[in-house]
Every structure is written in structure tokens, then in C-alpha cells.
C-alpha positions as CSV (number, residue, x, y, z in Angstrom):
1,M,12.7,3.0,-16.8
2,T,11.1,0.4,-19.1
3,R,9.3,-2.5,-17.5
4,Y,12.2,-4.8,-18.7
5,E,14.6,-2.7,-17.3
6,Q,12.7,-2.9,-14.0
7,G,12.4,-6.7,-14.1
8,A,16.3,-7.0,-14.9
9,N,17.0,-4.9,-12.2
10,L,14.9,-7.1,-9.8
11,E,16.7,-10.1,-11.2
12,R,20.0,-8.6,-10.5
13,L,19.1,-7.7,-7.1
14,I,18.1,-11.4,-6.3
15,V,21.4,-12.7,-7.9
16,N,23.5,-10.2,-6.2
17,R,22.1,-11.0,-2.8
18,C,22.3,-14.5,-3.1
19,R,25.8,-14.0,-4.3
20,G,26.4,-11.9,-1.2
21,A,25.2,-14.9,0.9
22,G,27.6,-17.4,-0.7
23,I,24.7,-19.0,-2.8
24,F,25.3,-19.7,-6.3
25,S,22.9,-17.8,-8.7
26,L,22.5,-16.3,-12.0
27,R,19.9,-14.6,-14.4
28,S,18.8,-15.5,-17.8
29,A,19.6,-12.3,-19.4
30,G,17.0,-11.3,-22.2
31,S,15.2,-14.5,-22.0
32,K,11.7,-14.7,-23.1
33,T,11.0,-17.9,-21.2
34,I,9.3,-18.3,-17.6
35,V,12.6,-18.9,-16.1
36,D,14.4,-15.5,-15.1
37,G,17.2,-17.3,-13.3
38,V,18.3,-20.1,-11.2
39,I,19.5,-20.5,-7.6
40,Y,21.3,-23.3,-6.2
41,Y,20.5,-23.7,-2.7
42,R,21.3,-26.6,-0.4
43,G,21.6,-29.2,-3.0
44,I,18.6,-27.9,-5.1
45,M,18.2,-26.0,-8.3
46,F,15.4,-23.5,-7.9
47,P,14.6,-22.0,-11.4
48,F,12.8,-18.6,-10.6
49,Q,10.5,-16.0,-12.2
50,A,10.8,-12.4,-10.6
51,K,8.0,-10.2,-10.7
52,K,8.4,-6.6,-9.7
53,G,5.8,-4.1,-8.0
54,G,2.2,-5.2,-8.1
55,S,2.5,-7.6,-11.1
56,K,0.6,-10.8,-10.9
57,I,1.4,-14.1,-12.5
58,S,-1.3,-15.0,-15.4
59,V,-2.9,-18.1,-15.4
60,A,-0.9,-18.8,-18.9
61,E,2.3,-18.2,-16.7
62,K,1.2,-20.7,-14.1
63,N,0.4,-23.3,-16.6
64,K,3.9,-22.9,-18.1
65,I,5.4,-23.1,-14.6
66,Y,3.4,-26.3,-13.7
67,D,4.4,-27.7,-17.2
68,F,7.9,-26.7,-16.6
69,M,8.1,-28.5,-13.2
70,T,6.3,-31.5,-14.5
71,F,8.7,-32.1,-17.3
72,T,11.8,-31.2,-15.3
73,H,10.9,-32.5,-11.8
74,V,12.7,-29.5,-10.1
75,P,10.7,-27.0,-7.6
76,F,10.2,-23.6,-9.0
77,L,10.2,-20.1,-7.0
78,L,8.2,-17.3,-7.5
79,I,10.0,-14.2,-6.1
80,Q,8.0,-10.9,-5.9
81,K,9.0,-7.7,-4.8
82,P,5.8,-5.3,-4.2
83,L,6.8,-1.5,-4.0
84,R,8.0,-0.6,-0.7
85,S,7.7,-4.0,0.6
86,A,10.1,-6.9,1.3
87,I,10.8,-9.6,-1.1
88,K,8.5,-12.6,-1.0
89,V,9.5,-16.0,-2.1
90,T,6.9,-18.7,-3.0
91,A,7.7,-22.2,-3.9
92,M,5.3,-23.3,-6.5
93,G,3.2,-26.5,-5.9
94,G,4.1,-26.4,-2.2
95,L,7.6,-28.1,-3.0
96,E,10.5,-27.3,-1.1
97,T,8.5,-24.7,1.0
98,F,10.9,-24.6,4.1
99,K,13.9,-23.7,1.7
100,A,11.8,-21.1,-0.2
101,L,11.1,-19.5,3.2
102,E,15.0,-19.6,4.2
103,L,15.8,-18.0,0.8
104,E,13.1,-15.3,1.5
105,K,14.9,-14.4,4.8
106,I,18.3,-14.6,3.1
107,L,17.1,-12.1,0.4
108,N,15.4,-9.8,2.8
109,K,18.2,-9.9,5.4
110,L,21.0,-8.4,3.1
111,V,20.2,-4.7,2.9
112,E,20.7,-2.6,-0.3
113,K,23.6,0.0,0.0
């Protein structure tokens, strides 16, 4: 399985778990931007970047995310899924941290079948 397929599968997992919890979400298929998808939760639109395995976010990616947040004035989520570990959700820039933690619980509560 290619890295693209692994990343796309993680994005689908995130979107499907959100939808399973009644949360609107979508992924930006094939996108070469920093936004892998969007989650609309409790009145706030959260664009997200998904990282699989031990992938780290580069300084260049962080800079693009902060530029995006500055331009759009919306919080941004980094969603990571380390191997054999629970999903971790981080609100970039410390914005909306409480809602990010709620989403983390929702994403980990729903078990894959």
C-alpha cells in the first residue's frame, strides 16, 4: 500500500467516524494542499491535516498551516494516528483546544468493525 493510500484510508476513517457520530465531515480527495478534510463541529469549521504512523509535520507544513489560519481566521486540527495507538487530535495554535479534545474522544470512542 502506498503512502497516499495509507493517508487516504486515515482520512476516510476520520470522516466515517465523525459521520457515525452525527458530525458533518468531508475529505478533500487527491488534494495537494495542507487541508485533507473538514469537520464541522459545534458551530465551528475545523480544517484538518491527517498524519499516519510516525509521520511528523514539517516546519514548512506548520508555516503553511499558520498562514492558512491567519488568512481564514479558523482553527486548524492536526489529527495523528500512530501505529497501534489511539487517534490524537491537536488544535494548532491552541485555539479551540476543548473542542479538539472532545473530537479526539469521539474519534477514539467509535471502534472499527
